[in-house]
N, C-alpha and C positions, 0 to 999 in steps of 0.2 A: 711526583717526586719519588714516591714509594714503588712505582711500577717497575723501573729497571732493576732494583735489587730483588724484588719478589720474582720477576721473570728469571733472573740469574740463579736464584736459589732453587726454583722449580726445575730449571734445566740441569743444574748440578745434581739435584736429587735423582733425576731420571738417569743421568750418566752413572752415578754411583750404584743405583739398582742394577744396571746392566753389568757392571763390573763384578758385583757380588752374586749375581744370579748363577745357579748351577747350570752349566751348559754341557751338552753331550761331548764326549771326547772325539767322536767321529760323526760324519754325516751318515744318515741311514741310506741303505742301498735300495734303489727302486726294484732291484732284481730279487730281493729276498722272497723265497717261496714261489718264485716264478721260474719258468723254463729259461735256462741260460741261452744267450745268443749263440748262433753257430760259430764254430772255429775252423773254417776252411781257409787255412793259410799256407803259403809256400814253406817248404822246409828250410832249415838253416843248413845250407850246402856245406859239406865237408865234416859234418858232425857225426854222421853215421846212425842217426835215429830218425824215424819218420816224422813228418808233420802231422798234427792232429787231423784226422779224417772226419767225415760227416757223422760217423757213429761214435766218436771218441767220448762224447759227453754222456752217452747212454749205455756205455759198456757196463758190465756187471760191477757192482760195488761202488763205494764212495771213492772219489778222486779229487785232486786239487787242480786248480788252474792258477798259475803264478805268473803275473806280469812282471818283467824284470828287464834290466839293461846293464851293459858293462860300465856305463858312465854313472850309474846310480850307486852312491856310497852305501846307503842302507841295504841295497841288494847284496853287496859284498858282506855286510855284517850279518845278514840272515842266512847266508849260504851254508855255513856249517850245520844249522838246524835243518835246512832242506836236505842236506846230505844224510843226516841221521834219520830223517823221516823216510827217505828212499831206501836206506839200508834196513829199516824196520818193515819195509814192504808197502809203504804208502805210494800209490801211483800219482805222479806229479806231471802235469802237462805244462810246459813252459811256453810263454809267449814273449818273444824278444821284441821289445817295444822301442821303435824309433832309434835304432842302433845301427852301427856299421857292422856288416857280417864278419869281417876280419877281427874286429874288436870283441864281438860276442864269442867267436870261436876261441880267441885268446883267453877270455875270462873263464870259459868252461874248461879249457885245457889246463889253466893254472889252478883252479879251485875244485875241479871235478864236475861231472855232469849228473845231477840228481833226476833228470827228466826222462820220462818214458817216451815223450814226443815233444818236439819243439817246432813251433811255427813262428814265422817272421811277420811282424806287424810294422812294416817300414813306414807307412804313411800315418799310422795311428788310428785307422778306421775301426779295428776291432776294439781298441781301447775306448773309443767313443761309444760303440755299441754296448760295451760292458759297464760304462759309466765310471771308469777310473778317473781319479783326479791327482794321482801321484804314484810314485813307485817306491817300493814294491807294493803290489796289491794281490791278495790271494783269496780265491773263492773255493768253498767246499761244495761239491756237486754230488747229488745222489745218483742212483742207477737209472732214475727216470729223467735225468738231465735237469733237475731242479736245483736252484741255488739254496743251500742250507745256511751258509754263512759267508760274509764278506769281511775280510780283515785288511784294513789299510795299514801300511807300515811293515817294518821287518818282523818276522816271526822269531822270537827268542824262545828259549826253553820254557820260561815261565808262561809266555803267551801260548805256547803249544799245549802245555799242561792244563791251562784254564779254559782255552777256547776250542782247541782242535781235538785233543785227546778224548773228551766226552763224546764227540761225534764219530771219531775214527775208531776208538776202542783199542788203540795201539800205543803202548808205552815206549819211550825211547831209552836206549841204553846210556 
């Protein structure tokens, strides 16, 4: 007679512990500290910037790789920060993810192009290789091609100042 209520209380206790437990805000990246996957993608035709080549990730200095799409609302929200970063001299490689080329071009024509190179990941294969699980996602890559940081979600000014600026050493205006 006491077994069902005791089992219920034990089950409820486990559920409550799960709700109150401190969980990380984001999933850890399997790429952190490792060499980034290659980014040999076709260009976004009509944009006038090259696609990332085989040496793009090992070029001098720190650079960003930003996965984005025109259909992504948070990508639109982060775009002014990407523009400010590009104006401050931060090289940003764009990966247009599962998007229609004409929509991607319209997005960049409307909002501006912060990217030094843009590759098209129409099938999502590069996204799988990089382990992305939503858009936007941005990676900080060092001169050796190693992943220093993965940031899921839009980059706001506050996020830039706390997560990116310490690695890049560049303040935004």
